[in-house]
C-alpha positions as CSV (number, residue, x, y, z in Angstrom):
1,M,0.0,0.0,0.0
2,V,1.1,3.5,-0.8
3,D,0.8,6.2,1.9
4,S,-0.8,9.1,0.2
5,A,0.3,11.8,2.7
6,F,2.6,13.1,0.0
7,K,1.4,13.7,-3.5
8,M,3.3,12.3,-6.3
9,E,5.9,14.8,-7.4
10,L,7.5,14.8,-10.8
11,G,10.8,16.5,-11.8
12,I,14.0,16.5,-13.8
13,S,17.5,15.5,-12.9
14,T,20.6,16.1,-14.9
15,F,24.4,15.9,-14.7
16,L,24.8,18.8,-17.2
17,E,26.4,16.6,-19.8
18,T,28.8,18.1,-22.4
19,T,29.5,14.9,-24.3
20,P,30.3,14.9,-28.0
21,D,27.3,14.9,-30.4
22,P,27.3,11.3,-31.6
23,A,26.6,12.4,-35.2
24,T,28.8,15.4,-35.6
25,G,31.4,15.2,-32.8
26,A,30.6,18.7,-31.8
27,V,30.9,19.5,-28.1
28,V,28.9,22.2,-26.2
29,S,31.0,24.3,-23.9
30,H,30.6,24.1,-20.2
31,A,29.5,27.7,-20.2
32,E,26.8,27.1,-22.7
33,R,25.5,24.0,-20.9
34,L,25.2,26.0,-17.7
35,R,23.2,28.7,-19.4
36,R,21.0,26.0,-20.9
37,A,20.4,24.5,-17.5
38,V,18.9,27.8,-16.2
39,E,16.6,27.8,-19.2
40,E,15.5,24.3,-18.4
41,I,14.8,25.1,-14.8
42,V,12.7,28.2,-15.8
43,L,10.7,26.1,-18.2
44,A,10.2,23.3,-15.7
45,D,8.8,25.8,-13.3
46,E,6.5,27.3,-15.9
47,V,5.0,23.9,-16.8
48,G,4.3,23.0,-13.2
49,L,7.1,20.5,-12.4
50,D,7.9,20.0,-8.8
51,V,11.6,19.7,-8.6
52,Y,14.8,20.1,-10.6
53,G,18.1,18.4,-9.5
54,I,21.7,18.8,-10.6
55,G,24.3,16.1,-9.9
56,E,27.9,17.0,-8.9
57,H,30.6,15.6,-11.1
58,H,34.2,16.7,-11.8
59,R,34.8,15.4,-15.3
60,A,35.2,17.0,-18.7
61,D,32.0,15.5,-20.0
62,Y,29.8,17.2,-17.3
63,A,29.5,20.8,-16.3
64,G,27.9,20.3,-12.9
65,T,30.8,20.8,-10.5
66,A,28.8,23.4,-8.4
67,P,25.1,22.6,-8.4
68,A,24.2,25.2,-5.8
69,V,25.5,28.0,-8.0
70,V,23.6,26.9,-11.1
71,L,20.4,26.5,-9.0
72,A,20.9,29.9,-7.5
73,A,21.1,31.4,-10.9
74,A,17.6,30.1,-11.5
75,A,16.2,30.9,-8.1
76,S,15.2,34.5,-8.9
77,K,13.7,33.5,-12.2
78,T,11.4,30.8,-10.8
79,K,8.5,30.8,-8.3
80,R,7.6,27.3,-7.0
81,I,9.9,24.6,-8.3
82,R,12.1,23.0,-5.6
83,L,15.9,23.1,-6.3
84,T,18.1,20.3,-5.2
85,S,21.5,18.7,-5.8
86,A,21.3,15.2,-7.3
87,V,23.7,14.4,-5.7
88,T,26.1,16.4,-3.6
89,V,29.2,14.2,-3.2
90,L,29.3,14.8,0.6
91,S,32.2,12.4,1.2
92,S,34.7,14.7,-0.6
93,D,33.1,18.0,0.4
94,D,33.0,20.1,3.6
95,P,29.6,19.9,5.4
96,V,29.9,23.4,6.7
97,R,30.3,24.8,3.1
98,V,27.6,22.5,1.8
99,Y,25.2,23.8,4.3
100,Q,26.1,27.4,3.7
101,Q,25.7,27.1,-0.1
102,F,22.3,25.5,0.2
103,S,21.1,27.7,3.0
104,T,22.0,30.6,0.8
105,L,20.1,29.0,-2.1
106,D,17.2,28.5,0.3
107,G,17.1,32.2,1.2
108,L,17.4,33.3,-2.4
109,S,14.6,30.9,-3.5
110,N,12.3,31.7,-0.5
111,G,12.6,28.2,1.0
112,R,12.8,25.9,-2.0
113,A,16.3,24.4,-1.6
114,E,17.2,20.8,-0.8
115,I,20.4,18.7,-0.4
116,M,20.6,15.2,-1.8
117,A,23.7,13.7,-0.2
118,G,25.5,10.7,-1.6
119,R,28.8,9.1,-2.1
120,G,28.8,9.6,-5.8
121,S,29.0,7.1,-8.7
122,F,32.3,8.6,-9.9
123,I,35.5,9.0,-7.9
124,E,37.2,12.0,-9.5
125,S,36.4,14.3,-6.5
126,F,38.3,12.2,-4.0
127,P,41.9,12.8,-5.3
128,L,40.9,16.3,-6.4
129,F,40.1,17.3,-2.9
130,G,42.7,15.2,-1.2
131,Y,40.7,12.2,0.1
132,S,41.5,8.5,0.0
133,L,39.1,6.0,-1.5
134,D,40.1,3.7,1.4
135,D,38.0,6.0,3.6
136,Y,35.0,5.9,1.2
137,D,32.3,4.7,3.6
138,E,33.7,6.3,6.8
139,L,33.9,9.7,5.1
140,F,30.3,9.7,4.2
141,E,29.0,8.6,7.6
142,E,31.1,11.1,9.4
143,K,30.3,14.1,7.2
144,L,26.6,13.2,7.1
145,D,26.6,13.3,10.9
146,L,28.1,16.8,10.9
147,L,25.7,18.1,8.2
148,L,22.7,16.9,10.1
149,Q,24.0,18.6,13.3
150,I,24.4,21.8,11.3
151,T,20.9,21.6,9.9
152,A,19.5,21.0,13.4
153,S,21.3,23.7,15.3
154,E,22.8,27.2,14.8
155,R,25.7,26.4,17.1
156,V,27.7,23.2,16.6
157,T,30.1,21.1,18.7
158,W,31.4,18.2,16.8
159,T,34.5,15.9,16.6
160,G,35.5,13.5,13.9
161,K,38.4,11.8,12.2
162,H,38.6,13.4,8.8
163,R,37.8,17.1,9.5
164,P,39.0,19.5,12.3
165,A,36.7,19.6,15.3
166,I,34.2,22.4,15.8
167,N,33.7,23.7,19.3
168,D,30.5,25.6,19.9
169,L,30.7,27.7,16.7
170,P,27.8,29.1,14.7
171,V,27.1,28.4,11.1
172,Y,25.4,31.0,8.9
173,P,23.3,31.9,7.1
174,R,20.5,29.9,8.5
175,S,18.1,28.3,6.1
176,E,14.6,29.6,5.5
177,Q,13.3,26.1,6.0
178,H,13.8,24.6,9.4
179,P,15.5,22.2,9.0
180,L,16.9,22.4,5.5
181,P,15.8,19.2,3.9
182,V,18.5,16.5,3.4
183,W,17.8,13.4,1.3
184,I,20.0,10.3,1.2
185,A,20.8,9.1,-2.3
186,T,21.7,5.5,-3.1
187,G,22.2,3.3,-6.1
188,G,20.8,0.3,-4.3
189,N,23.0,-0.3,-1.2
190,P,21.0,-1.9,1.5
191,E,23.0,-0.3,4.3
192,S,22.3,3.1,2.8
193,A,18.5,2.4,2.8
194,V,18.7,1.3,6.4
195,R,20.7,4.3,7.4
196,A,18.2,6.7,5.8
197,G,15.4,4.9,7.6
198,I,17.1,5.0,11.0
199,L,17.7,8.7,10.6
200,G,14.1,9.3,9.3
201,L,15.4,11.0,6.2
202,P,13.9,10.9,2.7
203,V,15.6,8.5,0.4
204,A,16.3,8.6,-3.4
205,F,17.1,5.4,-5.3
206,A,18.9,5.6,-8.6
207,I,17.3,3.0,-10.8
208,I,19.2,2.9,-14.1
209,G,19.1,-0.8,-15.0
210,G,17.2,-4.0,-14.5
211,M,13.5,-3.9,-13.4
212,P,12.5,-1.1,-11.0
213,E,10.2,-3.4,-9.1
214,S,13.3,-5.3,-7.9
215,F,13.9,-2.3,-5.6
216,A,10.9,-3.2,-3.5
217,P,12.9,-5.1,-0.9
218,L,15.1,-2.0,-0.4
219,V,12.1,0.2,0.1
220,N,10.8,-2.3,2.6
221,L,14.2,-2.3,4.5
222,Y,14.0,1.5,4.5
223,R,10.4,1.6,5.9
224,Q,11.1,-1.1,8.5
225,A,14.3,0.6,9.7
226,A,12.4,3.9,10.0
227,A,9.5,2.3,11.9
228,K,11.8,0.5,14.3
229,A,13.6,3.8,15.0
230,G,10.3,5.4,15.9
231,H,9.7,7.5,12.8
232,D,6.2,8.2,11.5
233,P,5.7,6.0,8.4
234,S,3.2,8.6,7.0
235,K,6.0,11.1,6.8
236,L,8.5,9.0,4.8
237,Q,9.4,10.3,1.4
238,I,10.8,8.0,-1.4
239,A,12.2,9.2,-4.7
240,T,13.6,7.4,-7.7
241,H,15.8,8.7,-10.5
242,S,15.8,7.0,-13.9
243,H,17.0,7.8,-17.4
244,G,14.4,8.7,-19.9
245,F,13.1,11.0,-22.6
246,I,9.7,12.1,-23.9
247,A,8.6,13.1,-27.4
248,D,5.3,13.4,-29.3
249,T,5.6,9.7,-30.3
250,T,7.3,6.8,-28.7
251,E,9.2,6.1,-32.0
252,Q,10.6,9.6,-32.0
253,A,11.6,9.5,-28.4
254,A,13.4,6.2,-28.8
255,D,15.2,7.2,-32.0
256,M,16.3,10.6,-30.6
257,F,17.5,9.2,-27.2
258,F,19.3,6.1,-28.3
259,A,22.4,7.4,-30.0
260,P,23.5,9.8,-27.2
261,T,22.7,7.3,-24.6
262,Q,24.6,4.5,-26.3
263,A,27.7,6.8,-26.7
264,Q,27.8,7.8,-23.1
265,M,27.0,4.3,-21.7
266,N,29.8,2.8,-23.8
267,V,32.2,5.4,-22.4
268,I,31.2,4.6,-18.9
269,G,31.2,0.9,-19.7
270,S,34.8,1.1,-21.0
271,E,35.9,3.0,-17.9
272,R,34.3,0.5,-15.5
273,G,35.1,-2.7,-17.3
274,W,31.6,-3.5,-18.7
275,G,32.8,-3.2,-22.2
276,Q,31.4,-1.1,-25.1
277,N,28.5,-3.3,-25.9
278,Y,25.4,-1.1,-25.2
279,N,23.2,-1.7,-28.3
280,R,19.8,-1.0,-29.6
281,A,18.5,-4.4,-28.4
282,T,19.6,-3.6,-24.8
283,F,18.1,-0.1,-25.1
284,D,14.7,-1.4,-26.4
285,A,14.5,-4.0,-23.7
286,A,14.9,-1.4,-21.1
287,R,12.1,0.6,-22.7
288,S,9.6,-2.1,-21.9
289,L,6.9,-1.5,-19.4
290,R,8.8,-3.1,-16.6
291,G,12.2,-1.8,-17.7
292,A,14.3,1.1,-16.2
293,L,14.2,3.4,-19.2
294,Y,11.3,5.9,-19.3
295,V,11.3,6.6,-23.0
296,G,8.2,7.2,-25.0
297,D,5.2,9.4,-25.7
298,P,3.5,11.0,-22.7
299,E,0.9,8.3,-22.3
300,Y,3.5,5.5,-22.2
301,V,5.8,7.3,-19.8
302,A,2.9,8.1,-17.5
303,E,1.9,4.5,-17.5
304,K,5.3,3.5,-16.4
305,I,5.4,6.1,-13.7
306,V,2.1,4.9,-12.3
307,L,3.3,1.3,-12.3
308,L,6.4,2.4,-10.4
309,R,4.3,4.2,-7.9
310,K,2.2,1.0,-7.3
311,N,5.3,-1.2,-7.0
312,L,7.5,1.0,-4.8
313,G,5.2,3.5,-3.1
314,L,7.4,6.4,-4.2
315,T,6.4,10.1,-3.6
316,R,8.8,11.6,-6.1
317,F,10.0,10.7,-9.6
318,F,13.0,12.2,-11.3
319,L,13.3,11.8,-15.1
320,H,17.0,12.1,-15.9
321,V,17.3,14.1,-19.1
322,N,19.6,13.4,-20.7
323,V,22.4,10.8,-20.6
324,G,24.4,12.2,-23.5
325,T,24.2,15.6,-25.2
326,M,21.1,16.2,-27.2
327,P,19.7,19.2,-29.0
328,H,18.6,21.8,-26.5
329,R,15.2,22.3,-28.2
330,D,14.5,18.6,-27.9
331,V,15.4,18.6,-24.2
332,L,13.1,21.6,-23.6
333,R,10.3,19.8,-25.4
334,A,10.7,16.7,-23.2
335,I,10.5,18.9,-20.1
336,E,7.4,20.6,-21.5
337,L,5.7,17.3,-22.2
338,L,6.6,16.0,-18.7
339,G,4.9,18.9,-17.1
340,T,1.9,19.5,-19.4
341,K,1.1,16.0,-20.6
342,V,2.6,13.3,-18.4
343,A,2.0,14.9,-15.0
344,P,-1.8,15.4,-15.5
345,I,-2.2,11.8,-16.7
346,V,-0.3,10.5,-13.6
347,H,-2.2,12.6,-11.2
348,K,-5.6,11.8,-12.7
349,E,-4.8,8.0,-12.7
350,L,-3.5,8.1,-9.1
351,A,-6.6,10.0,-8.0
352,R,-8.8,7.4,-9.7
353,I,-7.1,4.5,-7.9
354,G,-6.8,6.3,-4.6
355,G,-3.1,6.7,-4.7
356,N,-2.5,3.0,-4.3
């Protein structure tokens, strides 16, 4: 059963890709991609989407090294959309500065900022900021503890292993929201789901392969850990993030999204030892109703989101647009369709079935 205390939110996530165009080899500059992101956020707000998230990466093929700055650029141009990282690589950052950046964003946006904290799927930030991958898990646990103390209290006393101690010092500016929302992001690690549940924090699952329904045991672990820790089950928030694209027809969406997705997935596959074997058959299988790619016309994407809601009980869905560089006009059209076509279908269907 899905708790309906939270309405189903729909939004966009992105890593601000600057990958070569698979047809021409042309590369959009980081500066241009940043400006395009602001346009996307403004449009997402105009068409009624609930949230826009930017992931932090430190690579040539992504422009999102400073999500809070990009989100702040859009804060004064938008009215209601929530603005979040997706994710902040907390393990290699300083929790004081993370809080200050997002509390500043929260003030500029009149209380619309969020932090999505994670360990990151790429490792470039660790050597860049002087951290060892040997401390991968310990860094996250320690820094999350400090971040949550800062969100809870103006003055902080804290001691840890990987950062100098803080002795009764204040952290400013304070956020407009009390406390500033912090989500835990995970790619499917059971320990992360349990941690989020014990802390009573909202959780976001990155579902980019396989069948989304297979994440149900992790959602149950999260809910059970939260209940055992004494948190109100009706207040739990669950998000998922999946790759996808929307066009006027399913055929258009698939044909437009495949080439840039294949190019980037093969790059990542080569780096991680999966090989460069992402092909159209793999792509098309993932587009099936139970697959992890949300690619199609508005009606089909809406159907998949409703199924996801039924299977996982999520309260928020991020459509990750896009995996590799695509024409800006096509990305804007996908955002428009998500807000004006997909969202109304999803909300109408969920109202019809009572949110379950």
